[in-house]
KOLKEZA-41502 format. One record per residue (C-alpha): residue in one letter; z, y, x; residue number from 0. Coordinates in steps of 0.2 Angstrom, whole numbers, plus 5000, padded with zeros to 4 digits. Example, Ala and Ser with C-alpha at 12.3 -4.5 7.8 and 13.67 -1.06 7.14 Angstrom:
// residues 2
rec residuo->a | zz->5039 | yy->4978 | xx->5062 | num->0
rec residuo->s | zz->5036 | yy->4995 | xx->5068 | num->1
END
This chain:
// residues 310
rec residuo->m | zz->5103 | yy->5096 | xx->4943 | num->0
rec residuo->k | zz->5097 | yy->5079 | xx->4949 | num->1
rec residuo->a | zz->5112 | yy->5068 | xx->4951 | num->2
rec residuo->s | zz->5112 | yy->5052 | xx->4960 | num->3
rec residuo->y | zz->5115 | yy->5035 | xx->4958 | num->4
rec residuo->t | zz->5119 | yy->5018 | xx->4967 | num->5
rec residuo->r | zz->5111 | yy->5004 | xx->4962 | num->6
rec residuo->v | zz->5119 | yy->4984 | xx->4963 | num->7
rec residuo->k | zz->5114 | yy->4968 | xx->4958 | num->8
rec residuo->s | zz->5128 | yy->4957 | xx->4950 | num->9
rec residuo->q | zz->5127 | yy->4939 | xx->4955 | num->10
rec residuo->a | zz->5135 | yy->4933 | xx->4943 | num->11
rec residuo->l | zz->5125 | yy->4943 | xx->4928 | num->12
rec residuo->g | zz->5109 | yy->4944 | xx->4938 | num->13
rec residuo->r | zz->5110 | yy->4959 | xx->4932 | num->14
rec residuo->f | zz->5111 | yy->4976 | xx->4941 | num->15
rec residuo->v | zz->5126 | yy->4990 | xx->4941 | num->16
rec residuo->l | zz->5125 | yy->5008 | xx->4941 | num->17
rec residuo->w | zz->5139 | yy->5018 | xx->4945 | num->18
rec residuo->v | zz->5132 | yy->5036 | xx->4939 | num->19
rec residuo->p | zz->5140 | yy->5055 | xx->4940 | num->20
rec residuo->f | zz->5143 | yy->5062 | xx->4924 | num->21
rec residuo->q | zz->5132 | yy->5076 | xx->4917 | num->22
rec residuo->q | zz->5140 | yy->5087 | xx->4900 | num->23
rec residuo->g | zz->5130 | yy->5093 | xx->4885 | num->24
rec residuo->c | zz->5116 | yy->5081 | xx->4885 | num->25
rec residuo->n | zz->5113 | yy->5068 | xx->4874 | num->26
rec residuo->a | zz->5094 | yy->5065 | xx->4876 | num->27
rec residuo->r | zz->5087 | yy->5049 | xx->4882 | num->28
rec residuo->t | zz->5067 | yy->5040 | xx->4885 | num->29
rec residuo->a | zz->5063 | yy->5027 | xx->4877 | num->30
rec residuo->c | zz->5070 | yy->5014 | xx->4887 | num->31
rec residuo->g | zz->5086 | yy->5022 | xx->4882 | num->32
rec residuo->l | zz->5096 | yy->5027 | xx->4900 | num->33
rec residuo->y | zz->5086 | yy->5041 | xx->4906 | num->34
rec residuo->c | zz->5088 | yy->5060 | xx->4902 | num->35
rec residuo->r | zz->5072 | yy->5071 | xx->4904 | num->36
rec residuo->r | zz->5080 | yy->5087 | xx->4904 | num->37
rec residuo->h | zz->5090 | yy->5081 | xx->4920 | num->38
rec residuo->e | zz->5073 | yy->5076 | xx->4930 | num->39
rec residuo->a | zz->5078 | yy->5060 | xx->4925 | num->40
rec residuo->a | zz->5096 | yy->5058 | xx->4930 | num->41
rec residuo->p | zz->5109 | yy->5047 | xx->4919 | num->42
rec residuo->c | zz->5120 | yy->5055 | xx->4907 | num->43
rec residuo->l | zz->5138 | yy->5044 | xx->4908 | num->44
rec residuo->p | zz->5156 | yy->5046 | xx->4908 | num->45
rec residuo->p | zz->5160 | yy->5047 | xx->4929 | num->46
rec residuo->r | zz->5159 | yy->5032 | xx->4939 | num->47
rec residuo->q | zz->5155 | yy->5022 | xx->4925 | num->48
rec residuo->e | zz->5149 | yy->5004 | xx->4926 | num->49
rec residuo->f | zz->5136 | yy->4997 | xx->4914 | num->50
rec residuo->t | zz->5125 | yy->4984 | xx->4917 | num->51
rec residuo->v | zz->5106 | yy->4987 | xx->4913 | num->52
rec residuo->a | zz->5089 | yy->4974 | xx->4910 | num->53
rec residuo->l | zz->5078 | yy->4973 | xx->4925 | num->54
rec residuo->p | zz->5063 | yy->4974 | xx->4916 | num->55
rec residuo->r | zz->5074 | yy->4993 | xx->4909 | num->56
rec residuo->l | zz->5076 | yy->4996 | xx->4927 | num->57
rec residuo->i | zz->5060 | yy->4996 | xx->4929 | num->58
rec residuo->e | zz->5053 | yy->5006 | xx->4915 | num->59
rec residuo->a | zz->5063 | yy->5021 | xx->4921 | num->60
rec residuo->q | zz->5061 | yy->5022 | xx->4941 | num->61
rec residuo->a | zz->5040 | yy->5020 | xx->4938 | num->62
rec residuo->m | zz->5040 | yy->5037 | xx->4926 | num->63
rec residuo->n | zz->5041 | yy->5046 | xx->4939 | num->64
rec residuo->r | zz->5031 | yy->5035 | xx->4950 | num->65
rec residuo->k | zz->5014 | yy->5047 | xx->4948 | num->66
rec residuo->e | zz->5024 | yy->5062 | xx->4951 | num->67
rec residuo->i | zz->5031 | yy->5057 | xx->4968 | num->68
rec residuo->f | zz->5014 | yy->5048 | xx->4971 | num->69
rec residuo->e | zz->5003 | yy->5065 | xx->4969 | num->70
rec residuo->q | zz->5021 | yy->5077 | xx->4980 | num->71
rec residuo->d | zz->5022 | yy->5064 | xx->4995 | num->72
rec residuo->g | zz->5005 | yy->5056 | xx->4997 | num->73
rec residuo->f | zz->5010 | yy->5039 | xx->4993 | num->74
rec residuo->v | zz->5024 | yy->5029 | xx->4982 | num->75
rec residuo->a | zz->5033 | yy->5014 | xx->4986 | num->76
rec residuo->v | zz->5036 | yy->5001 | xx->4973 | num->77
rec residuo->p | zz->5048 | yy->4987 | xx->4977 | num->78
rec residuo->g | zz->5043 | yy->4971 | xx->4970 | num->79
rec residuo->f | zz->5028 | yy->4974 | xx->4963 | num->80
rec residuo->f | zz->5027 | yy->4955 | xx->4964 | num->81
rec residuo->d | zz->5042 | yy->4943 | xx->4960 | num->82
rec residuo->a | zz->5047 | yy->4927 | xx->4969 | num->83
rec residuo->g | zz->5034 | yy->4919 | xx->4960 | num->84
rec residuo->g | zz->5020 | yy->4928 | xx->4957 | num->85
rec residuo->l | zz->5022 | yy->4929 | xx->4978 | num->86
rec residuo->r | zz->5022 | yy->4907 | xx->4983 | num->87
rec residuo->t | zz->5005 | yy->4907 | xx->4970 | num->88
rec residuo->i | zz->4994 | yy->4922 | xx->4980 | num->89
rec residuo->e | zz->5003 | yy->4911 | xx->4996 | num->90
rec residuo->t | zz->4993 | yy->4897 | xx->4992 | num->91
rec residuo->e | zz->4979 | yy->4905 | xx->4986 | num->92
rec residuo->l | zz->4976 | yy->4914 | xx->5000 | num->93
rec residuo->s | zz->4981 | yy->4898 | xx->5014 | num->94
rec residuo->r | zz->4966 | yy->4888 | xx->5003 | num->95
rec residuo->f | zz->4955 | yy->4905 | xx->5003 | num->96
rec residuo->i | zz->4957 | yy->4903 | xx->5023 | num->97
rec residuo->a | zz->4957 | yy->4885 | xx->5027 | num->98
rec residuo->e | zz->4939 | yy->4885 | xx->5014 | num->99
rec residuo->r | zz->4928 | yy->4902 | xx->5013 | num->100
rec residuo->v | zz->4935 | yy->4909 | xx->5027 | num->101
rec residuo->p | zz->4923 | yy->4898 | xx->5043 | num->102
rec residuo->a | zz->4911 | yy->4905 | xx->5028 | num->103
rec residuo->l | zz->4910 | yy->4921 | xx->5026 | num->104
rec residuo->p | zz->4898 | yy->4934 | xx->5037 | num->105
rec residuo->v | zz->4906 | yy->4939 | xx->5053 | num->106
rec residuo->e | zz->4907 | yy->4958 | xx->5051 | num->107
rec residuo->h | zz->4920 | yy->4953 | xx->5035 | num->108
rec residuo->v | zz->4933 | yy->4944 | xx->5045 | num->109
rec residuo->f | zz->4940 | yy->4950 | xx->5062 | num->110
rec residuo->y | zz->4952 | yy->4942 | xx->5074 | num->111
rec residuo->e | zz->4960 | yy->4948 | xx->5087 | num->112
rec residuo->d | zz->4954 | yy->4934 | xx->5098 | num->113
rec residuo->k | zz->4937 | yy->4928 | xx->5090 | num->114
rec residuo->a | zz->4942 | yy->4913 | xx->5101 | num->115
rec residuo->d | zz->4956 | yy->4908 | xx->5094 | num->116
rec residuo->a | zz->4958 | yy->4906 | xx->5073 | num->117
rec residuo->a | zz->4980 | yy->4909 | xx->5074 | num->118
rec residuo->t | zz->4974 | yy->4927 | xx->5077 | num->119
rec residuo->l | zz->4968 | yy->4930 | xx->5062 | num->120
rec residuo->k | zz->4966 | yy->4951 | xx->5058 | num->121
rec residuo->q | zz->4957 | yy->4956 | xx->5044 | num->122
rec residuo->i | zz->4948 | yy->4947 | xx->5030 | num->123
rec residuo->q | zz->4936 | yy->4960 | xx->5017 | num->124
rec residuo->r | zz->4931 | yy->4960 | xx->5002 | num->125
rec residuo->l | zz->4942 | yy->4944 | xx->4995 | num->126
rec residuo->n | zz->4938 | yy->4948 | xx->4978 | num->127
rec residuo->e | zz->4919 | yy->4944 | xx->4982 | num->128
rec residuo->y | zz->4920 | yy->4928 | xx->4985 | num->129
rec residuo->d | zz->4936 | yy->4920 | xx->4976 | num->130
rec residuo->q | zz->4939 | yy->4918 | xx->4958 | num->131
rec residuo->f | zz->4957 | yy->4922 | xx->4962 | num->132
rec residuo->f | zz->4959 | yy->4935 | xx->4968 | num->133
rec residuo->g | zz->4946 | yy->4942 | xx->4960 | num->134
rec residuo->e | zz->4956 | yy->4939 | xx->4945 | num->135
rec residuo->l | zz->4970 | yy->4945 | xx->4955 | num->136
rec residuo->f | zz->4961 | yy->4964 | xx->4960 | num->137
rec residuo->e | zz->4957 | yy->4962 | xx->4943 | num->138
rec residuo->g | zz->4973 | yy->4965 | xx->4936 | num->139
rec residuo->k | zz->4991 | yy->4972 | xx->4939 | num->140
rec residuo->p | zz->4987 | yy->4983 | xx->4953 | num->141
rec residuo->k | zz->4971 | yy->4990 | xx->4945 | num->142
rec residuo->g | zz->4985 | yy->4995 | xx->4930 | num->143
rec residuo->l | zz->4995 | yy->5003 | xx->4945 | num->144
rec residuo->a | zz->4979 | yy->5012 | xx->4954 | num->145
rec residuo->g | zz->4975 | yy->5021 | xx->4933 | num->146
rec residuo->e | zz->4991 | yy->5025 | xx->4934 | num->147
rec residuo->l | zz->4993 | yy->5035 | xx->4950 | num->148
rec residuo->l | zz->4975 | yy->5041 | xx->4949 | num->149
rec residuo->g | zz->4976 | yy->5047 | xx->4928 | num->150
rec residuo->e | zz->4959 | yy->5042 | xx->4925 | num->151
rec residuo->a | zz->4951 | yy->5026 | xx->4925 | num->152
rec residuo->v | zz->4945 | yy->5014 | xx->4942 | num->153
rec residuo->v | zz->4932 | yy->5005 | xx->4950 | num->154
rec residuo->g | zz->4941 | yy->4993 | xx->4958 | num->155
rec residuo->k | zz->4931 | yy->4993 | xx->4980 | num->156
rec residuo->n | zz->4939 | yy->4980 | xx->4990 | num->157
rec residuo->l | zz->4952 | yy->4970 | xx->4991 | num->158
rec residuo->q | zz->4957 | yy->4966 | xx->5010 | num->159
rec residuo->y | zz->4971 | yy->4953 | xx->5021 | num->160
rec residuo->f | zz->4976 | yy->4963 | xx->5035 | num->161
rec residuo->n | zz->4989 | yy->4953 | xx->5048 | num->162
rec residuo->k | zz->4996 | yy->4959 | xx->5064 | num->163
rec residuo->p | zz->4998 | yy->4942 | xx->5075 | num->164
rec residuo->p | zz->5013 | yy->4940 | xx->5086 | num->165
rec residuo->a | zz->5015 | yy->4950 | xx->5101 | num->166
rec residuo->l | zz->4997 | yy->4954 | xx->5098 | num->167
rec residuo->g | zz->4994 | yy->4963 | xx->5086 | num->168
rec residuo->q | zz->4990 | yy->4980 | xx->5087 | num->169
rec residuo->a | zz->4994 | yy->4997 | xx->5084 | num->170
rec residuo->t | zz->4982 | yy->5007 | xx->5066 | num->171
rec residuo->p | zz->4978 | yy->5022 | xx->5073 | num->172
rec residuo->p | zz->4982 | yy->5038 | xx->5063 | num->173
rec residuo->h | zz->4967 | yy->5040 | xx->5051 | num->174
rec residuo->q | zz->4964 | yy->5046 | xx->5031 | num->175
rec residuo->d | zz->4954 | yy->5033 | xx->5020 | num->176
rec residuo->g | zz->4942 | yy->5044 | xx->5013 | num->177
rec residuo->f | zz->4934 | yy->5046 | xx->5028 | num->178
rec residuo->y | zz->4927 | yy->5029 | xx->5028 | num->179
rec residuo->f | zz->4925 | yy->5031 | xx->5007 | num->180
rec residuo->m | zz->4915 | yy->5046 | xx->5008 | num->181
rec residuo->l | zz->4918 | yy->5052 | xx->4990 | num->182
rec residuo->k | zz->4915 | yy->5068 | xx->4984 | num->183
rec residuo->p | zz->4926 | yy->5073 | xx->4975 | num->184
rec residuo->c | zz->4940 | yy->5059 | xx->4985 | num->185
rec residuo->r | zz->4948 | yy->5051 | xx->4969 | num->186
rec residuo->a | zz->4954 | yy->5037 | xx->4977 | num->187
rec residuo->l | zz->4970 | yy->5026 | xx->4983 | num->188
rec residuo->t | zz->4974 | yy->5012 | xx->4995 | num->189
rec residuo->m | zz->4989 | yy->4999 | xx->4990 | num->190
rec residuo->w | zz->4996 | yy->4986 | xx->5004 | num->191
rec residuo->m | zz->5006 | yy->4975 | xx->4998 | num->192
rec residuo->a | zz->5019 | yy->4968 | xx->5010 | num->193
rec residuo->l | zz->5021 | yy->4943 | xx->5012 | num->194
rec residuo->d | zz->5029 | yy->4946 | xx->5026 | num->195
rec residuo->v | zz->5047 | yy->4955 | xx->5031 | num->196
rec residuo->v | zz->5042 | yy->4971 | xx->5038 | num->197
rec residuo->d | zz->5049 | yy->4983 | xx->5050 | num->198
rec residuo->e | zz->5047 | yy->4994 | xx->5064 | num->199
rec residuo->e | zz->5049 | yy->4979 | xx->5075 | num->200
rec residuo->n | zz->5031 | yy->4970 | xx->5068 | num->201
rec residuo->g | zz->5024 | yy->4989 | xx->5064 | num->202
rec residuo->c | zz->5027 | yy->4996 | xx->5047 | num->203
rec residuo->v | zz->5016 | yy->5008 | xx->5037 | num->204
rec residuo->r | zz->5020 | yy->5027 | xx->5043 | num->205
rec residuo->y | zz->5012 | yy->5041 | xx->5032 | num->206
rec residuo->v | zz->5012 | yy->5059 | xx->5034 | num->207
rec residuo->r | zz->5020 | yy->5066 | xx->5018 | num->208
rec residuo->g | zz->5012 | yy->5080 | xx->5010 | num->209
rec residuo->s | zz->4996 | yy->5078 | xx->5022 | num->210
rec residuo->h | zz->4982 | yy->5073 | xx->5006 | num->211
rec residuo->r | zz->4986 | yy->5092 | xx->5003 | num->212
rec residuo->v | zz->4977 | yy->5099 | xx->5016 | num->213
rec residuo->g | zz->4961 | yy->5090 | xx->5015 | num->214
rec residuo->m | zz->4952 | yy->5079 | xx->5028 | num->215
rec residuo->r | zz->4955 | yy->5078 | xx->5048 | num->216
rec residuo->p | zz->4940 | yy->5077 | xx->5061 | num->217
rec residuo->h | zz->4940 | yy->5059 | xx->5065 | num->218
rec residuo->g | zz->4932 | yy->5049 | xx->5080 | num->219
rec residuo->r | zz->4926 | yy->5031 | xx->5085 | num->220
rec residuo->t | zz->4939 | yy->5020 | xx->5092 | num->221
rec residuo->e | zz->4941 | yy->5006 | xx->5098 | num->222
rec residuo->t | zz->4952 | yy->4997 | xx->5087 | num->223
rec residuo->l | zz->4942 | yy->4981 | xx->5079 | num->224
rec residuo->g | zz->4943 | yy->4985 | xx->5058 | num->225
rec residuo->f | zz->4949 | yy->5003 | xx->5062 | num->226
rec residuo->s | zz->4934 | yy->5012 | xx->5065 | num->227
rec residuo->q | zz->4939 | yy->5028 | xx->5067 | num->228
rec residuo->g | zz->4955 | yy->5038 | xx->5071 | num->229
rec residuo->i | zz->4960 | yy->5056 | xx->5067 | num->230
rec residuo->t | zz->4956 | yy->5068 | xx->5084 | num->231
rec residuo->d | zz->4970 | yy->5080 | xx->5085 | num->232
rec residuo->y | zz->4984 | yy->5071 | xx->5077 | num->233
rec residuo->g | zz->4997 | yy->5075 | xx->5086 | num->234
rec residuo->q | zz->5003 | yy->5091 | xx->5077 | num->235
rec residuo->a | zz->5021 | yy->5098 | xx->5075 | num->236
rec residuo->a | zz->5019 | yy->5093 | xx->5055 | num->237
rec residuo->d | zz->5013 | yy->5079 | xx->5057 | num->238
rec residuo->s | zz->5030 | yy->5072 | xx->5069 | num->239
rec residuo->r | zz->5039 | yy->5083 | xx->5054 | num->240
rec residuo->n | zz->5035 | yy->5074 | xx->5040 | num->241
rec residuo->e | zz->5032 | yy->5056 | xx->5047 | num->242
rec residuo->v | zz->5038 | yy->5044 | xx->5035 | num->243
rec residuo->a | zz->5042 | yy->5025 | xx->5041 | num->244
rec residuo->c | zz->5040 | yy->5013 | xx->5027 | num->245
rec residuo->p | zz->5048 | yy->4997 | xx->5030 | num->246
rec residuo->a | zz->5045 | yy->4982 | xx->5017 | num->247
rec residuo->q | zz->5051 | yy->4965 | xx->5009 | num->248
rec residuo->p | zz->5035 | yy->4951 | xx->5002 | num->249
rec residuo->g | zz->5029 | yy->4960 | xx->4988 | num->250
rec residuo->d | zz->5035 | yy->4980 | xx->4991 | num->251
rec residuo->l | zz->5021 | yy->4987 | xx->4987 | num->252
rec residuo->l | zz->5015 | yy->5003 | xx->4996 | num->253
rec residuo->a | zz->5002 | yy->5015 | xx->4985 | num->254
rec residuo->h | zz->4995 | yy->5032 | xx->4994 | num->255
rec residuo->h | zz->4983 | yy->5042 | xx->4990 | num->256
rec residuo->a | zz->4962 | yy->5041 | xx->5000 | num->257
rec residuo->l | zz->4967 | yy->5063 | xx->5010 | num->258
rec residuo->t | zz->4985 | yy->5053 | xx->5016 | num->259
rec residuo->i | zz->4988 | yy->5052 | xx->5037 | num->260
rec residuo->h | zz->4995 | yy->5035 | xx->5040 | num->261
rec residuo->r | zz->4994 | yy->5024 | xx->5056 | num->262
rec residuo->a | zz->5007 | yy->5008 | xx->5059 | num->263
rec residuo->d | zz->5013 | yy->5003 | xx->5079 | num->264
rec residuo->a | zz->5009 | yy->4988 | xx->5087 | num->265
rec residuo->n | zz->5018 | yy->4972 | xx->5084 | num->266
rec residuo->i | zz->5028 | yy->4967 | xx->5095 | num->267
rec residuo->s | zz->5038 | yy->4955 | xx->5091 | num->268
rec residuo->t | zz->5034 | yy->4939 | xx->5096 | num->269
rec residuo->t | zz->5039 | yy->4930 | xx->5083 | num->270
rec residuo->r | zz->5036 | yy->4939 | xx->5069 | num->271
rec residuo->s | zz->5018 | yy->4940 | xx->5060 | num->272
rec residuo->r | zz->5017 | yy->4958 | xx->5049 | num->273
rec residuo->r | zz->5006 | yy->4952 | xx->5036 | num->274
rec residuo->a | zz->4998 | yy->4960 | xx->5020 | num->275
rec residuo->l | zz->4983 | yy->4962 | xx->5004 | num->276
rec residuo->g | zz->4975 | yy->4980 | xx->5001 | num->277
rec residuo->f | zz->4971 | yy->4985 | xx->4985 | num->278
rec residuo->i | zz->4954 | yy->5000 | xx->4986 | num->279
rec residuo->y | zz->4952 | yy->5010 | xx->4970 | num->280
rec residuo->y | zz->4941 | yy->5024 | xx->4966 | num->281
rec residuo->g | zz->4943 | yy->5033 | xx->4952 | num->282
rec residuo->k | zz->4929 | yy->5035 | xx->4940 | num->283
rec residuo->s | zz->4927 | yy->5054 | xx->4940 | num->284
rec residuo->t | zz->4920 | yy->5054 | xx->4960 | num->285
rec residuo->r | zz->4905 | yy->5052 | xx->4967 | num->286
rec residuo->e | zz->4899 | yy->5038 | xx->4983 | num->287
rec residuo->d | zz->4888 | yy->5043 | xx->4994 | num->288
rec residuo->f | zz->4882 | yy->5026 | xx->4997 | num->289
rec residuo->a | zz->4868 | yy->5027 | xx->5008 | num->290
rec residuo->a | zz->4880 | yy->5036 | xx->5024 | num->291
rec residuo->y | zz->4893 | yy->5021 | xx->5017 | num->292
rec residuo->e | zz->4879 | yy->5007 | xx->5019 | num->293
rec residuo->a | zz->4869 | yy->5016 | xx->5036 | num->294
rec residuo->y | zz->4891 | yy->5019 | xx->5044 | num->295
rec residuo->q | zz->4892 | yy->4999 | xx->5038 | num->296
rec residuo->a | zz->4876 | yy->4992 | xx->5047 | num->297
rec residuo->k | zz->4879 | yy->5005 | xx->5063 | num->298
rec residuo->l | zz->4897 | yy->5000 | xx->5066 | num->299
rec residuo->a | zz->4892 | yy->4977 | xx->5063 | num->300
rec residuo->n | zz->4877 | yy->4978 | xx->5076 | num->301
rec residuo->e | zz->4893 | yy->4990 | xx->5085 | num->302
rec residuo->l | zz->4903 | yy->4976 | xx->5086 | num->303
rec residuo->k | zz->4891 | yy->4959 | xx->5088 | num->304
rec residuo->l | zz->4880 | yy->4969 | xx->5101 | num->305
rec residuo->t | zz->4900 | yy->4972 | xx->5112 | num->306
rec residuo->g | zz->4903 | yy->4954 | xx->5108 | num->307
rec residuo->k | zz->4920 | yy->4959 | xx->5096 | num->308
rec residuo->i | zz->4913 | yy->4948 | xx->5080 | num->309
END
């Protein structure tokens, strides 16, 4: 039987305090010294015993089941993937990138809700290709997690910036990233890391749990800039029943399989943005249809230019 536990931070010690139920007859411990494999990673301590653990040990213990959750649900949340110091650095470098690099980027790699208003910046593609800092970030910690979750070596494909400006950010249509990727087999994932406090008001990500195990759903053209394809038969009973809203704090990371259905509502807040970084990685075992991908991207860019959207 899996035991539940509550985590409370001790301000005095700067550590985490856990209260856990007792399980009889178990002495097995993992490498972190806290959890028992035989009882599905449940703590094995006397009833309501209070104890403290250093944060690295807690994170290590929580990480034990990340791959299992990812494979079962099609997504997994990793709270505090980047700490406050890491976030400050990312914010500083992102501000520099937007001020110095964005004005010179190709129009098909920068989208605005209103292209006449720089304050409505919506999306940036391929930051890793245009800047050393973001190239190194892309090849670092997120790539390691991608390999862990996919269970194989990975290749980085795209580092993106997303924003839903206050009262302007449109809804993201339900879709599967793999439809855009054109891979066989579809061995890829996307990571979404919050830069702002994200909730239902400003458009948190919503996943359909287990949808990655069903296969690719039919997609069709949308009018949403930056998300040109959406699932045409979305709204089935299973979609609603299995949809999970995922609020996030700055630094929290969501990782999802390329076949996992996800969407987000519009930002209806009048004061808060909803910014995030997106990291896309392909498993080395997959094969890309380069010709089909490049043909689609060229056609899409031409359509957007003709309609005045970019």
